[in-house]
N, C-alpha and C positions, 0 to 999 in steps of 0.2 A: 965134104962139109962146106967147103967154101962155095961149091955151087948152089947148096941149100940156102946159104946166107944171103947170095946174090939174088936168089928168087924172092925170099922174103922182102928184102929191101925195095925190089923192083915192084912189088904188090902193094906195098904200104905207101909209097909216094903217090899214086894215082888216087888211091882212097883218101888220103889227107887232102888233095886237091879238092875232090867232091865234097868233102866236109866243109871246107872254107867256103865253098861258093854258096852251098845251102845256107850257111850261117849268116851270109851278107846280103841275101836277096831282098830284105825289107828296105835296104839303103840305096836300091837300084832306082834309076831315074824311071818316072812312070808310076810312082807307087800311090797315087791319089785313091785308087780303088781299094787299096789296102787300109788307108786311113778311113774311108767311108765305112768299111766293113767294121772296123774297130770301134767306130762311134755308134753304129747299130747294134752291135752286141753288148756295149757297155754305155747306156745313155747316162749323162750328167745331168744332176739337178741344179747345178750353179750356173746361171746365166752368164753369158760373155761378159768382159769387162766393159765393153761399149754399152751394152745395154743396163748395166748397174749405173754406169755415168749418166745416161740419158733419163733414167727415172729419178736420180738423186736431184737433178737441177730442176727448178721449176720452170714450167713452160710459159709462154707469152699469154696462152689461154687461162692458165691457172692464177697468174697475176691479175689479170683483169676482172677475176671472179671477186676479188675484194673490193668493197665498195670504197670509192675514192674519198679521201678527207676534203671537206669543204673548208676553203680559206677562211681564216678568222677575219671578221669585219671589224675595223677599228673605228671607234667614234671620232669626230672632229675635236680638236683640241678644245678643252673648256666645256664641253656639252655631255649631257646625259642622253639615255635613250630616250627619257620622256621629252627632251628638248626636240630630238630628231622626229619623234612621233608627231610633233606640233608642226613640223615643217621647217624648223631652224637648221641651217645648213653651216652656220658659222656663228661663233661668239662673237665676232667683231661687227660692228655696225657703222655703215657709212652714212654721213648727214644728209648726202643727197644721192639720188638714183636718176633714172632716166626721165621720170615725170610722166611716163605713159603707162596707163592702166590697162591690164590684161584679165580679161574674164576667164576663170577656170572652166574649161569645157567640160560639157557633160551634165547630168542630172542625177539625183539619187530620190527614190520615193520615200515618204514619210512612213515611220513605223506605226503600227497600231491603228487605232480608230481615233475620230474626233476631227475638230476643226484643222485644216492643212494651211500653214503659212509657208509660203515660198521665198527663199533666200537665194540672192546671186552672190557669188565670192569673187573678189578681183584682187590681184597683187601687182603691185608695181613692177614692171619690168626693170630687171638689174638688182633687185634684192636677191640675197643668199637665201632665198625661201623655196621649198617645195611646195608648189601650189595646191597638187593634190592632197598632199598630207594636211596642209593649212585648212582646205575646204573640209576635209574629213573631222578634224578636230573641232571645228566650229559647229558643225551639224551634230556631232556626238555630245557636245556640251549643251546645245540647245534642246536635244531630245532626252537629255538625262532626267530622270524623274524628280530630281532637285530643282531643276531649271523651270522655264515656263511653261511646262507641259499642263499645270493646272489640274493635277490628279488625272491625267489621261485624257482630259477634253480638248487639248491641243497638241499638235505635233508639227514638225518643221521638215521640209523637203528642199532640196537644192535645184535650181534651175540655172540656165545660162541665157535665158531669155529676159532681157529688161523688162519687157512688157508684162510678164507674168510675176515678176519679183515684187514682194511687198517692201522689202529694203534690200540694199546692198551692202554687204560687209567688205570694206577695203583695207588691205593692209598695205601700208605706204611708209616711205623714208620719212624721218623727221621733218625734212624740209618740205615735201609734197603733202604731208598729213597738215602741217600748219596751215598750208595755203588751202587745202580742203575745208578745213575747219573755220575758217574765217566767216564772220567777224569774231568768233570765238578766239581768245588768245591762249594757245596750247603750248607755244614755244618749241613744238616738236616733241615735247616729252609727255603730253597728255592725249587721251584719246577723247573722241566726241561723237555726238550724233547731230548731223546736220542735214535737216530736210529728210528726203528718203535715204540718206547714206549713213552708214555707220562707218567711222573712220578709225582705224587702230593705227597707233604709231609703231613702226618696227623697233623704235628704241626701247620701249617697254616690253614688246612681245620677246624680245631676246633677253633683256636684263632684269625685267619685272621691277620690284621695289624692295629695300631692305627688310621690311616686315615679311615678306613672301620669299627671301632669300633662298630658303631651304625648300621651297615648294613653289618653283617657278610655274609648274602646271597649274596649280591653284591659282595663282595670279591671272594666267590666261583664261581660265575658265571664269574668273570674276570679270575680266575687262569684257568679254564677250557677252555674259549676261547682264552687265551694268548697262553697256551702250545699247544692246538690243531691248532692254527694259525701258529705255527712253523712247525707242521707237514704238513700243506696245503702249506708251502713254504714261509711264511711271516717272514721278519726280524724285528730286534727292531727298534722303532721309539722314538723320544724323546719330552720332554715337549715344547710346542710352546711359552710359557710365563706365566707368574704368572696369575691365575685366569682363564686359559684357561683349556678347557676339556681335560684331559689326553688322549693320544692315546692309545688304547687298548695294541697295541704292545710295549708300553713304559714299563719298568721293574718297575712297581707300587709297588711292594713288597719291593724294596730298598728305596722307598721314593717317594713323588710325586712332590718334588721341586716347589712347589707353583701351581702346577696344581691340578684341582678337579678331584675326583675319577670318573672312568668310566669304566663299566664292558664289554662294548660292542664294536665291530667293526663298526657297523651302528647304533649308538644310535639315 
């Protein structure tokens, strides 16, 4: 009996060693082939964490697809968009500038049909004025149907050639405008037509007059039409009575005398 027990014990020990060896084979070094076979037999539908993280964060290309927001443009202090459209860059007016007149370069064709009158535009160097916008404003005013277009029989073009110009519209500082208007006495606060030149004082171009305080654009249209009207041969007119529309050729800058503001010859 003892011999039989020893035989059973001796056979059980090698069997146990074999079982333990088979159970631990997956943990042996060099088991990558086993990992691969495991993934092939049971594919996973969940992407790796690194892939999830990559798709969750926007890429540089994705960010550039959105249209960049344009920076908000602020108007100069004390000015409106209509002021800027007329070339005004500052609400402050210097009494004196350089005294040198610069012609706004370029030309524009007259719209429509009819007699063409060419106008040259000048701005005194040193004024806080956008010359191109000032020129565009002058021509837009003159070509308005309410201006001197005379029901489409007359139109205005811009030229930078003094030899081709019927008249030159000049925007100047108060001091220079007063000099250009002599012998007329404007004190730098009134505009004028002197010979073949229309002289507009920057003092009024920026500030207008109290009666046009809420419509500075309207005053600018008035002063362009009024002075060019002189160049076309029109004289002064007067207020017909309180509450009446002021005639364009009335000296509205000196006061409306009970009349209502009016920038146009044919309102």
